[in-house]
Phi, psi and omega in degrees: 000138177282115185273359182276111177294340180278358179278081188274010167297344178294331177269100189240179170237156181292149182253294184223175174068210184298327183299322183288339180265353182288127179278129180291145178227154175082178181239132180247127176285130182225164167259163188299321182300325178298322179288315183296320185274349184287145175293178179290156174118197179294156174289118186222140177224115181052045176084359179255124185259146184228151183279328183217162173242153171242140182225140171247122186206170176268137175279115181263337180201150177228125176237127183246131173236185182289340185247341184201163170244128180252122178253129171269117185252145180219132168235193184294345187256344181164190180235154177203149174269139178237128185253126174251108185279137183256138168254172182303127180088357183280343185304324180285343182261003182299147180303138179268101180229157181241147177299141180072016172252154178280145174223159171247127186241133170251132180186179177253163183258146177218164172243130177229123181054038178079005180241141178286140176224165174252133171266110191284124168269315179215139178228123184233139175292143176269116183262341181245118181301337178296337181294332178295311178295319180300317181297316179299319177295321178295321179295317176297315181299316181297318180296312183290326176295316180297318179294323180295317178297319180295319182295336178270004177083012184278332188295316183298315178296321183294318182294323183279329185251342182072022183222188174075222188300320182297318179298318179296317181295312180298320179297321180294324176294315182295318181298324179295325184287324186257011185296341182273002182281143175279173185304318180293316179298319180296319180296316179294318179301315181296325178295319178292318182293325183282347179285132186250003181287152183293328182275352181087178181270141183274158179300320180298319179294321177296319179296322178294323180289327185237064182295340180281351178260127182292161180302316182293321180291321178297318177299317179297320179296314181295316179298321180295315182291328174294314182295332181271355178083015180277327181222169173212156177282147187251265186285337174202186184285355183246013175233140190225144178231144178282144178277353185251000000 
């Protein structure tokens, strides 16, 4: 096993064949240097692809324009700009963060003018300092687990078939993220996750599936999962897609 956490060639992108067509799923905890040093493409680690990354970092600067808010984020490994795009009326809904405070960011990676950036899906203030250490341990754990699966020959099979070790690894990451949901929240989450349409599952369909849950309680469940980064609204405020 490569013991160097700084060997970020481990965070790669797919090149050709089935791997390049594989859609990333789940959220992978990373440090900023892993994102900055990674090649173009999906977020990938040892042949396992992910839809989003999570980062815990300090906000060093905030710049607001009419279309977006740009946060300069810094952790022990480097700096990166993160863009939170605004739609009409969104300015009042922008995340409330302060410079020199820690935040947790969920997002996808992009390159702009030759520099890596984060496209923010969700940005949350870190209220417990233990979360900073926890995130670093999760990033280390994810890297070593992915390397371990690859060393056992699971990654190549997983990328080509979408099953086996990669599925187990991605499931373990997802389970860790949703472990705090209560039974009703978990049931709604699974319904959203199992929907395969591009526009996501609608609120009316969820209400039909869970008629025993009141409208207000369903709204609270959806709002909670959005705030926690488990789901997001898609074509409108009444359609939802899972982030994993």
